[in-house]
Structure formats: C-alpha cells, structure tokens
N, C-alpha and C positions, 0 to 999 in steps of 0.2 A: 519696512516703514520708510517713507520719504518725508522730508521736512522742507518746506519752502522758506526762503529767507524772510525775516521780519521786514515788512514794507509799510512805510508811512502812506496814508491815503492823501489824495489831492482832490479837493472839492471845496465848495463854499460852505461856510458854517451855517447849518440850518437845524431842523428839528431832530430830536432823538425820539424813537418810538420803541422803548422797551415793551416787551409783550405784556407785562403786568402793569406798567405805568407809563403813560406818554409824557415824557419829560424833556426839558431843555429845548422847547420849541419857541423861537422868538415870535413876537407879535409882528404881523406883516405891516410894512410901511411902504410908501412909494419907492424908497431906496432899497427895500428888502421885500419885494412882492412875494406873496404865496404862490407856489407853483400850481398851475391849473391842472386839475385831474383829467385824465383821459377817460372817456366813457367807454370802458371795455365791455364787450358784449357778453355779459355773464348771465347765468341762469341759477335759480335757487330751487331747492327741493328738500323734502324730508323723507326719511325712512323710519319705520318703527321696528325696533328689535323686541319681539314679543318674548315676555318672560326672561329677559336678560338676567343672567345670574352673576352677581357681584362676588368678589372673593370672601366677603363676610357671610355668604350663604343666602343673602336677601335676593329676592327676584322682583322685577317690575318691568312693565313695558317702557322701553327707553326710546324717546324721540331723538334722532340724530339729524340735525340740519346741515346742509352743505351748499356751497356755491361752486359752480363749474364754469370753465371757459374751454372753448374748442369742442371738438366732436370725437367721440370714441371710434376707433378703427379696429378692425379685426384682422388677424393674420390668417395664414393657411390652416391653422388648427382651430379657427373659429373663436379664439379668445381675444379679448381687447388687448392690444399690444402697445398702445401709445399713451398710457395713463401715467401721470405723475401726481404725487400728493404733497401738499405743503401744510405743515402743522404749526399752529400758532402757540404762543406762550401763555403763561398764567394771566388770566383776566382778559385775554384777547378773543378774537373771532376770526373766522376765515376771511371775512370781508376786509380785514386790515391789509391783506395782500393785494387789494385793488388800489392801494395808495400809490401815488406817482413814483416815489423813491424805490419802490419794489416793482410794480407792474410795468411801468414805462421802460424799465431796463431789461425785462425778461420775456414779455409776452409778444413783442412785435416781430416783424419779419426778420429772420436770420438770428434772432435772439435765442438763448438757451431753452426757453419754454414757449417757443413760437406757437401760438394757438392755431395756426393753420395746420400744424402737424402733430400737436400735442393735445391731450385731453387733461386739463389741469383740475384737480379736485381739492377744494379748500373746505375742510370740515369745521364746524363748530363742535368742539369736544364736549363730552359730558360735563355739566356744570357751567357751561359757557354759552354766550350768545343765545341763539334760538333753539338750542338743544335742551334736553331735560336737565333741570337744575333745582336746587332747594327752593328758590323763590317762586317756583311754579305752584307751590302750595304745601309741600311736605315740610318745608323749613328744616329744622335740625333732625327730623325723622327721615330725611332723605338718606339712602344708603351711603355709608362712608367709603366712597370710591377712592381708589388710588391709581397710580399710573398704569399698573397692569390692567385694571378694569378699563381705563380709557383707551389703551391700545387694543384690547380685545373688542371694544365697541367700534373702533375705527375699522378693524378687519371685517367685522360683521356687516358694517355699513357698506364697505367696498363690495363684498360678496352680493349684497342686495342690489348693487348697481351693476353687477355682472363683471366686476374687476377681480381677476384672480392673480394678477401680477402687476407690478409697477416698475417703470423704468427707474424711478428714483423716489425716495422720501427725503424732502428737505424740511428740516425742523428747526425752529428758532426757540431758544430759551427752554421752556418746558417741552416744546416740540423737539428740541435737540435731544433732550433726555428720552423722549418717546422714541426717537430714531434708534438710540442704542438698545432700548427694550425690544423694538421691532427686530433688530438684527439678530438678537439672541433668541427671541421667542418664536419667530417665524423666519428662520434662515432662508434666504433666497427669494422670498415673496417680493421684496424690493431688490432689484438688480444692482442698485447703488444706494448709498446713504450719504446725506449731506447734513450732519449735525452741526449747528452753529450756536455758540454761546452757552456752553455747559461743560460739566466734567462728568466722567463715568464713575463716580464714587458716591457714597451716601451723602444726603443733604445733612451736613453736620457743621460744626464750627460756626463761623459768622453767618453763613448762609442760613442755617437753621435758626440761629438766634434772631435775625431780623424778621424772619417769617413768624416766629413765636411771639415776638414783641408786637407785631401787627395783630395777631390773633388775640393776644392778651388785652391789647388796648380796646378792641371792639367789645370783648366779653366783659371788661371791667366797667364799661359805660352802663349805668343803671337803666338807660333806655333800651338796651339790648334785650333784657328780660328773658334770658335763656333762649333767645332766638324768636320769641313771640312778641316782637315789637309792633306797635301801631304806626310808628314813623321811624325812619332810618335813624340809628344812634349816631347823631352828628358828631358828638365829641370823639367817640372812638374812631369813626371814619376819618375825622380830620387828622388824628395821630397816624392812622394807617396810611393816608395819602402822603403825609409828610415823610414818613419812613421810605415809602416807595420812590418819592422824588429823589431822595439822597441815594438810595440803592441803585437807581438807574442812570445816574448822572456821570458825565465826564468832567471832573473838577477843572482840568486845564481849559476846556472850552468855556465853562461857566465863568472862569476868571477873566478870560479874554473878552467874552461877549458882554458881561455885566460887571465892569470894572469899578463901579461905584456902589455905595450902600443903597442909594435910591433905585438904581437900575436892578440890583439884585433883589430887592424887596418887591419891586413891581413885577419882576418875572415870577417870583415865588407866589404872589397873589394869583396871577394868571394860571400858573401851573397847578396850584392847589385846586382852583375851580375846575380845571379840565380833568384832573385826576379823580375828583369827587363826583362828577356828573354821571348819573345813572348807576352808581355803585350800590349793590345790595350787600348788606353786612354778612348775612349767612352764606351767600354765594362766595364771597371773598374768603371767608374762613375755610370753606371746603376747598377752594382753589389752591390756597397756600398749603393746606395740610395734606393734600393729595400726594405730595412728594415724600411723605414720611417713610415709606418702605423702599424707595428707589435705591437700587445698588446693582448696577450691571458689572461691577469690577471683577467678580469671580470668573466670569465666562466670556471675556472679550475675545478669546481665541475662536469662538464660534462665528465671529463676524468675518467671513471670508470674501465678501463682495467688496468692490472698490468703495472706499470711504474718503470723503473730503470733510475734514473736521477743522473748523475755524473758530478761534476765540480772538478777543481783542484785549490789548494790554491795559486798557483803561477801564476794564470791567470790574466794578466793585464786588459783584456777586461771584465771579469766577476769576480770582486773581492769578496772574501768570507765575507768581513766585512760589507756588506750592510744590513745584517739582512733580506734578502729577501727569502732565500731558505727554511728555516724550516717552516715558516708560509705558504708559497706557497705549499710545499709538503703535509702539513697537510690537505689541501683542496681537495686533490686527494685521494680517499679512499683506493687505492691499490698501493700507491707510496712508493718507497724506495729511499731515497736520500743518496748519499755518497760523501764526500769531500776527495779527495786524497791530503794528506799532501805534502807540498813543500819539495823538497830535491834536491841535486845536480843531481839526476837521472831523475827527472820529466822534462817535456818539455814545461813549460809555457802553453799558450793556446793550443799548439799542443799536449798536453798529450792525448787528445781525440783520436788521430790517432794511438797511441801505445797500442795495445790490451793487452800486458802483464800486464798493470796496472789495467785492469778491466775485463779480460777474465773470471775469475771465477764468478764474479758477473753476467755477461751475461749468463753464463751457468745456474745459478740458476734462472734467469728470464725465460729462455726458458723452464725450467722444471715446471714453475707455470701453473696451469690450466688456460685456456683462458676464458675470459668473453664471453658468447654466443653473436652472432651477433644480433643486434636489427632489 
C-alpha cells in the first residue's frame, strides 16, 4: 500500500456538488461569475434488463438510462477496450459529470478521459435519474434494492452495450462504495478502481444516523401517507434538505464565504431551494436506505487491481479520524490512498466532484499497468 502526502488544494472558492445534495454554491455575481459549461458531445440511451432479479427475490423489467461520450473501440480480440465508467452518488445522475468542474478537467485532449481515445459511460443508477425508480409508479412497492442490486444492474447494462471490461471505474460517494463492491464481486472486470469519498465499512455511526434522520423526517410528515402522497411532503423534505446541506458542507469554507448572519441565511435559503427542486420523497428514502447492507470490509484482499482511493479531510460523512483508511488500504496490494487536506478551497464531501483536486492522481492511475483479467 502506498500513501500520498496530505495536500492542500489551490483554487478559487466555488460550488460544492455532493452527490446527494448540491451545497455551498455561491450565487453568481459580476465579481464571481458562474463558469460557462462546455457543450460536450454526449449521447443518451436506455437498455432494458428483462426480469431483473433483486436480492429480495422480486423481479421486474428494469430500465437503465445512460449517457456516453466518445466512441467504443475494439481490440484484436474483438472486445471493446477503451471504456471507462463513472458512477454518481446518492441522489445524483450520470449527467452531473458533464459539469465544468468535472468534465472540463477530464474529457479534453490529453486529459485522463480524453474522449478522442476513451469511451466514457455515465449511468443513472437504479432509483435515480431516468432509470427505473419508485416514482415511476410503484412507489413504496418498488423492490427494496441495495448496492449489490445496483452494481449487478450496472454490469448487466454494460453487457447490453457490448462492454465486457473497463479500463477504470471512478465512483464518487455512493459510486465510491459501488467501486469497492465491483472490485470484490467482479474481480478484474475493471482493470483499475478510483473510489472517491467513502469508507469500505458498514454504514453505521453518524453516517447511518443522518440518513435515518432524513428517512424518519419524510415518513413522519402526515402528507407522506405511507408513500401514497398526492403532493410531495414538503415539511419532511425541508428537513431532509436541511440535513443534506449540513452533511455535505465544508464548515471552514462556509465561515470564510458567508461571514455574517445575513450572508449565511441568504445562502441557506438559496441552497435549500436548490436541494429541494425536483426531489421525490419515496425516491429519496430508497436512495438513502440502499446502503443498509453495504460492507466490503471482510474481503478487501480480493481487490488486486490498481486502486486510487481519495477522501477529503473536511468530509462530514467520512471523517478522517476514524483510523479506518490506512489499515484498509494496506489490505489491497495495489492501493494508493490520498487524504486531501481541508482548506477554504475544498468542498466538504463534494470535493470528489472537483477534478482539479485529484486530476494528476487519476492520470498516474491510468498510466499504471492493468492487472490481467481472471
């Protein structure tokens, strides 16, 4: 196991994009203009996983939506050999990886996922985006999926696309946890893993508590009505959004950027509106509860491919003081762990989505020789 030194990030203070809650994003002003988005040439599509079997034993046809960039290329064996997959976090979608702070750092000429040479696959996971989810109609009768189901659906989707191996899986937050599940469940399918912003242990302690508080807040709202609401349960969702804002924040950055009561409260109003927009209560319950069975800790030694594991020191959800990361990384023979030091420029849990903090590390990972497929 190799460990890179703790490095402070250097960049202007801007938005944080935690996977589950887009927080700490300042309102654009002439002195603080919003960064213009590049129109990346992406394509979207759907595959149907017929009679997909969940761990509960339930089956249903599952729609998996995806976004892609670049063109698949085949090697001498006829198999697609230039695919990479990027996995979003709780409440996110594949399209979030078209945002400037991610895409503009990774997809251009000479960058780690240069779309002239790479085929980039950005799924919407079960329960998210345009993929199958409770709000499509089943509500709380939707199968109670977990992370194993989500990873199995990702693999089935890739096979429908003709992808039987990946150069790398980069996963953020929930996607970080999915990367660890991938490494143990399908060893070698991904030649490299880049899990960002998670821990390879059960969702317990404070992490489970804030998730359960969100779920309880929604279900305690009389308007939720057992999931059979006629309008979104606004009171429960307000509490849920508030908890998500706190969980995803970098306190040091908030103190520096909003140093007065008026500024802090103005930001909070704007952040709440952004976090609440388009949120479906049942979908959110499922998204948060899907982590309930996650625990890759017993089998980390199975992960023999090169691993770049990055957390940030200002992450409320995955605190660095637990003493988990170094022993866990040492159990994976080709793992590099990096802890990004907290600063006014880091983004709390959402540091994972800002490629400028870890782009050079990713480039080094992509240059590492792959472990042969088993």
